[in-house]
Structure formats: C-alpha cells, structure tokens
C-alpha positions in Angstrom: 22.8 143.9 -78.0 21.2 145.4 -80.9 17.8 144.9 -81.6 16.1 143.4 -84.7 12.3 143.9 -85.2 10.5 141.3 -87.0 6.5 141.7 -88.0 5.8 138.0 -88.6 7.0 134.9 -86.8 8.7 132.6 -87.0 11.4 134.0 -89.7 14.1 131.9 -91.0 17.3 132.3 -89.8 19.1 133.1 -93.3 16.2 135.7 -94.1 17.3 137.7 -91.1 20.9 137.8 -91.8 20.0 138.6 -95.6 17.6 141.2 -94.6 19.3 143.1 -92.5 22.2 143.6 -94.8 24.6 141.4 -92.4 25.4 139.3 -95.6 25.5 140.1 -99.3 23.1 137.8 -100.5 20.6 135.2 -99.3 23.4 132.5 -100.8 25.9 134.2 -98.6 23.5 133.8 -95.5 23.0 130.1 -96.0 26.8 129.8 -96.7 27.9 131.5 -93.1 25.4 129.4 -91.3 26.4 126.4 -93.0 30.0 127.2 -91.9 29.0 127.4 -88.4 29.8 131.1 -88.2 26.4 132.1 -86.6 25.1 131.2 -83.0 21.4 131.5 -81.9 20.9 131.4 -78.2 24.2 130.8 -77.5 24.6 127.5 -79.6 26.2 127.3 -83.2 23.2 126.8 -85.6 24.0 125.2 -88.7 20.5 124.9 -89.9 19.6 127.9 -92.4 16.0 127.4 -92.4 16.3 127.6 -88.6 12.8 129.4 -87.6 13.8 132.6 -85.2 11.2 134.1 -82.9 10.7 136.9 -80.6 13.5 136.6 -77.8 16.1 134.8 -79.6 19.5 135.9 -79.5 21.7 135.7 -82.5 26.0 136.2 -83.1 27.4 136.9 -86.0 30.3 138.7 -87.3 31.3 139.9 -83.9 27.5 141.5 -83.1 25.0 140.3 -80.9 21.6 140.9 -81.9 18.0 140.2 -80.2 14.8 139.5 -82.1 11.9 141.5 -81.1 8.5 141.1 -82.5 6.3 144.2 -83.3 3.0 143.2 -85.0 
C-alpha cells in the first residue's frame, strides 16, 4: 500500500486523484468517482467531494493507497 501525504486535512477525494497524477484532470477524477471506480475504506465512493482524512484508504486503478498527514 503506497502512502499519499497530505499537508492539510480534510482534502476532497477528486483532488487527491488529480494531484497524485492518477487521472489526467479534475474532470477525469470526477468522472472516475461518479462511475464507481474508486473505493474509500473498502466501500465504493461516488461523492467526488468526499472529505478524505489521514488513515483513509483509497483503491483506484488496481492500486491501493493510504493517506498520511504531514503538517
């Protein structure tokens, strides 16, 4: 499981996908979320503005990530 470090909390889910380069754009991130392609803590998440905090686990594109806060 790869860590994703954030420096503020919470962060919207679509922004994490975008800034980590997992999708090409914010629109691409929102589309992937709306299509049910993203899981947060083991559950399919369709809310693109879902607030993500340290300790959350994200699954997308066959990859697993854990959110780490570094403030």
